[in-house]
C-alpha positions in Angstrom: -39.4 18.0 -10.7 -36.5 15.8 -11.8 -33.9 14.5 -9.1 -30.2 15.7 -9.7 -28.0 12.4 -9.6 -24.7 11.3 -9.4 -24.5 8.0 -11.3 -21.7 5.5 -10.2 -21.0 2.4 -12.1 -18.4 0.8 -14.5 -19.3 -2.5 -16.3 -22.0 -3.3 -19.0 -24.3 -4.7 -16.2 -24.5 -0.7 -15.0 -25.4 0.7 -18.4 -29.1 0.0 -18.6 -29.8 1.9 -15.0 -27.8 4.8 -16.2 -30.1 5.0 -19.4 -33.1 4.2 -17.8 -32.6 7.2 -15.2 -31.7 9.6 -18.0 -34.5 8.6 -20.1 -36.9 9.1 -17.0 -36.2 12.7 -17.1 -33.8 13.1 -14.3 -30.7 15.2 -14.5 -27.3 13.1 -14.5 -25.0 15.8 -13.3 -22.1 13.6 -13.1 -21.1 9.9 -13.8 -18.3 8.1 -11.9 -16.6 5.2 -13.2 -13.3 3.2 -12.9 -10.4 4.6 -14.7 -9.4 3.3 -18.2 -7.7 0.0 -18.3 -5.1 -1.3 -20.7 -6.7 -3.7 -23.1 -5.7 -5.2 -26.6 -3.3 -7.7 -27.6 -0.4 -6.1 -26.1 -2.2 -4.1 -23.3 -1.1 -0.7 -24.6 -4.4 1.0 -25.3 -6.2 2.4 -22.5 -9.9 1.5 -23.0 -12.6 3.6 -21.1 -15.4 1.5 -19.1 -18.9 0.7 -20.8 -20.3 3.2 -18.4 -17.7 5.9 -19.4 -18.4 5.5 -23.0 -22.3 5.6 -22.4 -22.1 8.7 -20.5 -19.9 10.4 -23.1 -22.6 9.6 -25.8 -25.1 11.5 -23.8 -22.7 14.4 -23.2 -22.6 13.7 -19.4 -19.2 14.7 -17.6 -17.4 11.6 -16.3 -14.9 11.4 -13.3 -12.5 8.6 -12.8 -10.7 8.6 -9.4 -8.7 5.8 -8.4 -10.1 6.3 -4.9 -11.7 8.8 -2.6 -8.8 9.3 -0.1 -7.9 12.7 -1.5 -9.9 15.4 0.0 -10.2 17.4 -3.2 -12.0 14.2 -4.7 -14.4 14.2 -2.0 -15.0 18.0 -2.1 -15.6 17.6 -5.9 -18.1 14.8 -5.4 -20.1 17.2 -3.0 -19.8 20.2 -5.2 -22.1 18.7 -7.8 -24.8 19.5 -5.6 -26.7 16.2 -6.3 -29.8 15.0 -4.5 -28.9 11.5 -4.6 -26.1 9.3 -5.9 -27.0 5.7 -7.7 -24.6 2.9 -7.5 -24.4 0.0 -9.6 -21.4 -2.3 -9.8 -19.1 0.7 -9.5 -16.3 -1.4 -8.1 -15.0 0.5 -5.3 -16.0 0.7 -1.6 -17.2 4.1 -0.7 -16.2 6.0 2.2 -18.7 7.8 4.5 -17.9 11.2 3.1 -19.3 9.8 -0.2 -22.1 7.9 1.1 -23.2 11.3 3.1 -22.2 13.4 0.2 -25.5 14.2 -1.3 -29.0 15.4 0.2 -30.4 12.1 0.2 -27.7 9.5 0.4 -26.9 6.8 -2.1 -28.8 4.0 -3.4 -27.6 0.6 -4.8 -28.9 -1.8 -7.3 -27.8 -5.2 -6.1 -28.2 -8.5 -8.1 -29.4 -10.7 -5.2 -32.3 -11.3 -2.7 -30.8 -9.6 0.3 -29.4 -10.6 2.9 -28.6 -13.8 0.8 -25.6 -13.3 -1.4 -24.1 -10.0 0.0 -20.9 -9.2 -1.9 -18.9 -9.3 -5.1 -20.4 -12.3 -7.0 -23.9 -12.6 -6.2 -25.0 -13.9 -9.7 -22.5 -16.6 -10.0 -22.9 -17.9 -6.4 -26.8 -18.1 -6.7 -26.3 -20.5 -9.6 -23.4 -22.4 -8.1 -25.5 -23.2 -5.1 -28.4 -24.2 -7.0 -30.8 -21.3 -6.1 -34.1 -21.4 -8.0 -34.6 -17.5 -7.9 -32.8 -14.5 -7.4 -33.7 -10.9 -8.0 -32.7 -7.1 -8.1 -32.8 -4.9 -5.2 -32.7 -1.2 -4.6 -31.2 -0.6 -1.2 -29.9 2.6 0.6 -26.2 2.2 1.3 -24.6 2.3 4.7 -21.2 1.5 6.1 -21.5 -2.3 6.2 -21.2 -4.5 3.0 -24.9 -4.5 1.4 -26.4 -4.3 4.8 -28.7 -1.2 4.4 -32.4 -1.2 4.1 -34.3 -2.3 1.2 -36.5 0.0 -0.9 -37.8 -2.0 -3.9 -37.4 -5.9 -5.0 -38.1 -7.7 -8.4 -37.8 -11.4 -8.2 -36.2 -13.5 -11.2 -36.4 -17.1 -11.8 -33.4 -19.0 -12.4 -34.1 -22.0 -15.1 -32.7 -25.4 -14.8 -29.9 -24.7 -17.5 -29.7 -20.8 -17.2 -26.2 -19.8 -17.1 -24.6 -16.6 -15.1 -24.3 -14.9 -18.5 -27.9 -15.1 -19.3 -29.1 -14.3 -15.8 -26.5 -11.3 -15.8 -28.4 -9.8 -18.7 -31.8 -10.4 -17.6 -30.9 -8.9 -14.2 -29.3 -5.8 -15.6 -32.4 -5.0 -17.6 -34.7 -5.6 -14.7 -32.4 -3.3 -12.5 -32.6 -0.5 -15.0 -36.5 -0.4 -14.6 -36.4 -0.9 -10.9 -34.0 1.9 -10.1 -36.0 4.3 -12.4 -39.1 3.3 -10.4 -37.3 3.8 -7.2 -35.9 7.1 -8.0 -39.5 8.5 -9.0 -40.9 7.3 -5.8 -38.0 8.7 -4.0 -38.8 12.4 -5.6 -42.4 11.9 -4.7 -41.4 11.1 -1.2 -43.0 7.6 -1.5 -40.0 5.3 -1.3 -40.2 2.8 1.4 -37.2 1.5 3.4 -37.4 -1.9 5.2 -34.4 -3.1 7.2 -32.9 -6.6 6.1 -33.6 -9.7 7.9 -30.9 -10.8 10.2 -31.2 -14.5 9.5 -30.2 -16.2 6.3 -27.2 -13.8 5.7 -24.8 -15.3 3.0 -21.6 -13.8 1.3 -21.0 -14.1 -2.3 -17.1 -14.1 -2.3 -15.3 -13.2 -5.5 -14.6 -16.1 -7.8 -11.4 -17.4 -7.1 -9.2 -19.1 -10.1 -8.5 -22.1 -7.8 -12.2 -23.0 -7.7 -12.9 -23.0 -11.6 -11.7 -26.8 -12.2 -14.4 -29.3 -12.6 -14.7 -31.9 -10.1 -16.4 -34.7 -11.5 -16.5 -36.8 -8.3 -19.2 -34.4 -7.2 -22.9 -35.2 -7.7 -24.3 -34.3 -11.3 -26.5 -31.5 -10.0 -23.4 -29.9 -8.2 -21.2 -30.3 -11.2 -23.7 -28.7 -13.6 -24.4 -25.7 -11.3 -20.7 -25.3 -11.2 -20.3 -25.1 -15.0 -23.4 -22.9 -15.6 -22.4 -20.6 -12.6 -19.0 -20.0 -14.1 -20.4 -19.4 -17.8 -19.1 -17.7 -19.7 -16.6 -16.1 -17.5 -14.2 -17.1 -16.0 -15.4 -20.5 -17.3 -15.3 -23.9 -15.6 -12.7 -26.3 -17.0 -11.3 -29.9 -17.1 -8.0 -31.3 -18.8 -7.9 -33.2 -21.9 -5.1 -34.9 -23.8 -4.6 -33.0 -27.0 -1.6 -33.7 -29.4 0.3 -35.3 -26.6 -0.2 -33.0 -23.7 -2.8 -32.1 -21.2 -4.9 -29.0 -22.3 -7.5 -27.0 -20.4 -11.0 -27.2 -22.0 -13.7 -24.9 -20.9 -17.3 -26.0 -20.7 -19.8 -23.2 -21.3 -22.9 -25.2 -21.0 -24.0 -28.5 -19.7 -27.3 -30.4 -18.9 -28.2 -33.2 -16.5 -28.1 -36.5 -18.2 -29.6 -39.2 -15.8 -29.0 -40.5 -12.4 -28.5 -44.5 -13.0 -24.8 -44.3 -13.5 -22.1 -46.9 -12.4 -18.9 -45.9 -13.9 -16.0 -44.0 -12.3 -16.4 -40.3 -11.9 -15.0 -38.6 -15.2 -15.5 -41.6 -17.3 -16.9 -40.6 -21.0 -20.1 -42.7 -21.4 -20.9 -42.3 -25.0 -20.3 -40.3 -28.2 -22.1 -37.2 -26.9 -19.8 -36.2 -24.1 -22.0 -37.5 -21.5 -19.7 -37.9 -18.4 -20.2 -39.9 -15.2 -20.1 -37.9 -11.9 -20.2 -39.1 -8.4 -23.9 -39.5 -8.6 -25.6 -39.4 -12.0 -23.9 -37.9 -15.1 -23.8 -34.7 -16.8 -23.6 -34.0 -20.9 -21.2 -31.2 -22.0 -23.2 -29.1 -24.5 -20.6 -26.2 -25.4 -17.0 -26.1 -25.1 -14.0 -24.0 -25.9 -10.2 -25.0 -26.2 -7.6 -22.4 -25.0 -7.4 -19.9 -27.8 -10.3 -21.3 -29.9 -13.8 -20.3 -30.3 -16.8 -21.8 -28.5 -18.0 -24.9 -30.2 -21.3 -27.1 -29.7 -20.4 -30.5 -28.5 -20.9 -32.2 -31.8 -18.6 -29.6 -33.7 -15.9 -30.1 -31.0 -15.7 -33.7 -31.3 -15.2 -33.6 -35.2 -12.0 -31.6 -34.3 -11.1 -33.2 -31.1 -12.3 -36.9 -30.9 -13.1 -38.2 -27.2 -13.7 -41.7 -27.1 -16.3 -43.6 -24.7 -14.4 -45.1 -21.8 -11.9 -42.4 -21.7 -11.6 -40.6 -18.2 -11.4 -37.0 -18.1 -8.9 -35.1 -15.6 
């Protein structure tokens, strides 16, 4: 007998889980997502979230409360009579009334190996820290921030040049498969719950714009991890003099380029955008000027020459 599920999610990352649960034969009685947001060039058009659109394609009713402070919203949630709620990147802290508003509670798909990287930006923080692996976890939600007991885990390797965007895409597919397995086992009464370790706790704070600028004085491995951890969004950047003024250039991909470098940090070492760091060097592989499209380094240099010996800001 299939579970009656309330699904709660908002971005693209959540969609494969919603679809995997529906394809597994569970009854998705309601979908909750963040309200439509202004978009477009002038921000006049309200755009529904990816989860909202995916639910509508399947004919699933969608609810978009700003929060759950109103008792009528809490009562509407309980009135669905769901067995369980599944939460993946919903974007809203859930009050206890929602966590306990179904027969079996709420289960969250989280993109890290808990207790490492609890919080808002686990994918970016794992790469920026140079982690060699991460994963998806299904955990039962409680009052704390990502502190609940873990049910299932799937580990995912982080390649040396893997960006946050590539890891995001790998994890969202893994997460859909894992949550479908978890709900199948919950339905069968065979879903284990293991308390998280008390050691090794790290918090993945939301990315602040102030930390996106590239600091070439750091070791090359840290510069490389910083670049790929912020690619494609919000993007790590440096300043380059273009048409007589300093302009920001995002770096969307890079690679390590050797350790035996004696030039000052930020010095352009050759005609391939190899840049000296505090220790070693990085090569800038893919870049994007403000308002422009992403370009490979060779194409970027044809339109924006950068000479060896120049020092990047």
